[in-house]
C-alpha positions as CSV (number, residue, x, y, z in Angstrom):
1,X,74.9,27.4,23.0
2,X,73.1,25.5,20.2
3,X,69.5,26.3,19.2
4,X,66.9,23.8,19.9
5,X,63.9,22.9,17.7
6,X,60.5,23.4,19.2
7,X,57.8,20.9,18.1
8,X,58.0,17.5,16.6
9,X,60.7,16.5,14.2
10,X,59.2,16.1,10.8
11,X,55.9,17.7,11.8
12,X,53.9,18.9,8.8
13,X,54.0,22.6,8.1
14,X,50.7,24.5,8.7
15,X,50.3,25.3,5.0
16,X,50.4,21.7,4.1
17,X,47.8,20.8,6.7
18,X,45.5,23.6,5.5
19,X,45.8,22.4,1.9
20,X,45.0,18.8,3.0
21,X,42.0,20.0,4.9
22,X,40.8,22.0,1.9
23,X,41.1,18.9,-0.3
24,X,39.1,16.9,2.2
25,X,36.4,19.6,2.3
26,X,36.2,19.5,-1.5
27,X,35.7,15.8,-1.3
28,X,33.0,16.2,1.3
29,X,31.1,18.6,-1.0
30,X,31.4,16.2,-3.9
31,X,30.1,13.3,-1.6
32,X,27.2,15.6,-0.5
33,X,26.2,16.4,-4.1
34,X,26.3,12.7,-5.0
35,X,24.2,11.8,-2.0
36,X,21.7,14.6,-2.9
37,X,21.5,13.4,-6.4
38,X,20.6,9.8,-5.4
39,X,18.1,11.1,-2.8
40,X,16.4,13.1,-5.5
41,X,16.4,10.1,-7.7
42,X,14.4,8.1,-5.1
43,X,11.6,10.7,-5.3
44,X,11.7,10.8,-9.1
45,X,11.6,7.0,-9.4
46,X,8.7,6.8,-7.0
47,X,6.8,9.4,-8.9
48,X,7.4,7.6,-12.2
49,X,6.3,4.3,-10.6
50,X,3.0,5.8,-9.4
51,X,2.5,7.4,-12.8
52,X,3.0,4.1,-14.7
53,X,0.8,2.2,-12.3
54,X,-2.0,4.7,-12.7
55,X,-1.6,4.9,-16.5
56,X,-1.5,1.1,-17.0
57,X,-4.4,0.4,-14.7
58,X,-6.9,2.3,-16.9
59,X,-8.6,-0.8,-18.2
60,X,-9.1,-2.3,-14.7
61,X,-10.3,0.9,-13.3
62,X,-12.7,1.3,-16.2
63,X,-14.1,-2.2,-15.9
64,X,-14.2,-2.6,-12.0
65,X,-14.1,1.0,-10.9
66,X,-12.6,2.3,-7.7
67,X,-14.9,0.0,-5.8
68,X,-12.3,-2.7,-6.5
69,X,-10.2,-1.3,-3.7
70,X,-13.1,-1.2,-1.1
71,X,-15.0,-4.4,-2.2
72,X,-14.8,-7.5,-0.1
73,X,-16.2,-10.1,-2.6
74,X,-13.9,-12.1,-4.8
75,X,-16.1,-14.1,-7.2
76,X,-14.5,-14.9,-10.6
77,X,-17.6,-16.7,-11.9
78,X,-19.7,-13.5,-11.7
79,X,-16.6,-11.3,-12.4
80,X,-17.1,-9.5,-9.1
81,X,-13.8,-8.5,-7.5
82,X,-12.8,-6.7,-4.4
83,X,-9.3,-6.3,-3.0
84,X,-10.0,-4.9,0.5
85,X,-9.2,-8.2,2.4
86,X,-5.9,-8.5,0.5
87,X,-5.0,-4.9,1.2
88,X,-6.0,-5.3,4.9
89,X,-3.8,-8.5,5.1
90,X,-0.9,-6.7,3.6
91,X,-1.2,-3.8,6.0
92,X,-1.5,-6.1,9.0
93,X,1.5,-8.3,8.1
94,X,3.6,-5.2,7.4
95,X,2.6,-3.8,10.8
96,X,3.5,-7.0,12.6
97,X,6.8,-7.1,10.7
98,X,7.6,-3.6,11.8
99,X,6.7,-4.3,15.4
100,X,9.2,-7.1,15.3
101,X,11.9,-5.4,13.2
102,X,12.0,-1.9,14.7
103,X,13.0,-2.9,18.3
104,X,15.5,-5.4,16.9
105,X,17.0,-2.8,14.6
106,X,17.2,-0.1,17.2
107,X,18.6,-2.5,19.7
108,X,21.3,-3.6,17.3
109,X,22.1,0.0,16.5
110,X,22.5,0.9,20.2
111,X,24.6,-2.2,20.8
112,X,26.9,-1.4,18.0
């Protein structure tokens, strides 16, 4: 009687599968390192941005002081400036935008 082959004809040998999976794992580790590098770059860029903004705003802070952020008067004639209404408007419009965008984004993510 003839012997019969067990399994699929042309099925990969276990050693080849293991080697392929090891190569895939190496690729995953490389992708993880690249992702970690870019995530760290976000924090570095943000810190540099804050540093540059603080450093270059020295003249304005010296002339108008920190009261510029909490003042409500904007009078160029008397050189009296306050940014609180503008900061408040920015925060409110951002909040309204998030109230609209978050449900739409979550809904789209659930739908997909």
